[in-house]
C-alpha positions, 0 to 999 in steps of 0.5 A, spaced: 500 499 500 502 507 498 505 511 503 500 516 502 494 513 499 490 519 499 495 522 494 495 515 490 487 516 489 487 523 487 485 521 480 483 514 478 481 511 471 476 506 471 476 502 465 469 500 461 468 494 456 464 498 452 467 505 452 474 501 451 471 499 444 476 494 442 482 498 444 488 495 448 486 498 456 493 498 458 495 502 452 490 507 454 492 506 462 499 508 460 496 514 456 492 517 462 497 516 467 501 520 463 496 525 463 496 525 470 492 519 473 494 516 479 491 510 480 487 505 475 481 500 476 480 495 471 472 494 471 471 489 465 465 485 466 466 481 460 473 478 461 474 471 464 477 471 470 484 467 467 484 473 461 483 478 467 489 476 471 494 476 465 491 483 463 492 486 470 499 483 471 500 486 464 498 493 467 501 492 473 508 492 470 506 498 465 504 503 470 508 505 476 501 507 479 496 502 484 492 498 480 485 495 482 481 490 479 473 491 480 469 486 484 474 480 483 478 478 489 480 472 487 483 476 480 486 481 485 489 476 490 492 472 483 495 479 480 497 482 486 492 488 485 488 491 490 480 491 489 474 495 489 468 492 492 461 494 490 455 493 495 453 486 491 460 484 492 464 480 497 464 484 503 471 489 504 471 485 512 471 478 508 476 480 504 480 483 508 480 476 511 483 473 504 488 478 501 494 481 504 494 486 509 498 491 504 493 490 498 488 496 497 481 494 499 476 500 496 468 500 497 462 503 494 458 507 498 453 511 496 448 513 502 449 513 510 446 506 510 451 503 507 457 506 511 457 500 516 460 496 510 465 500 508 468 501 514 473 495 513 475 498 507 481 503 506 477 508 501 471 510 499 468 510 492 462 515 494 457 516 488 453 517 483 456 525 484 451 526 478 447 522 473 451 517 469 450 513 463 456 508 465 452 505 471 445 507 470 442 503 475 446 506 481 441 511 484 439 519 484 445 523 484 448 525 490 450 532 489 454 536 493 450 536 500 449 529 500 456 527 498 458 531 504 453 527 508 457 521 506 464 523 506 464 525 513 462 519 515 469 516 512 473 519 517 480 519 515 480 515 509 480 517 502 474 519 499 473 519 492 467 522 488 464 517 482 458 518 477 458 523 471 464 527 475 466 532 470 473 537 470 469 543 473 466 539 478 473 537 482 473 544 486 466 542 488 467 536 490 474 538 494 470 542 497 464 537 499 469 533 503 472 529 497 479 528 497 479 525 489 475 523 483 474 516 480 473 518 472 470 513 467 467 516 461 470 523 462 477 520 460 475 513 456 470 517 451 475 522 449 479 521 443 485 524 447 486 519 453 492 524 455 489 530 454 483 528 458 487 526 464 490 532 464 484 537 464 482 533 470 488 533 474 489 540 472 482 542 475 485 540 483 486 546 487 493 548 488 497 544 494 491 538 493 
C-alpha cells in the first residue's frame, strides 16, 4: 500500500468494456497516467478470470501507480493488485481476511446506510456525484450536500467522488470533503486520453 494513499488515489481512471471499444486498456492507462492519473481500476465485466489476471499483471508492469480490480477478490489476489468492492460484492471485512495486509481495499458507499459496510475498507468511492450513463442503475445523484454527509462518515479514509464527474466539478468535490475523483467516460470517451486526464489533474486546487 502506498505511504500516502490519499495522494495515490487523487485521480483514478476506471475502465469500462463499452468505452474501450476494442482499444488496449493497458495502452490507454499508460496514456492516462502520463496525463496525471494516479491509480487505475480495471472494471471489465465481460473478461474471464484468467484473462483478467493476465491483463492486471501486464498493467502492473506498465504503470507505476496502484492498480485495482473491480469486484474480483480472487483476481486481485492472484495478480497482486488491490480491489474495489460494490454493495453486491464480497464484504470488505471478508476481503480483509483473504488479501495480504498491504493490499488496497476500496468500497462503494452511496449513503449513510452503507457506511458500516465500508468501515473495513481503506478508501470509499462515494456516488453517484451526478447522473451517469456508465452505470445508470446506481441511484439518484448525490450532489454536494449529500456527498458531504457521506464523506464525513468516512473519517480519515480517502473519499473519491464517482459518477459523471467533470473537470469543473473537482473544486466543488474537494470543498464538500472529497479527496479525489474516479473517472470513467470523462477520460475514456475522449479521443486524446492523455489530454483528458490532464484536464482533470489541472482542476485540483493548488496544494491538494
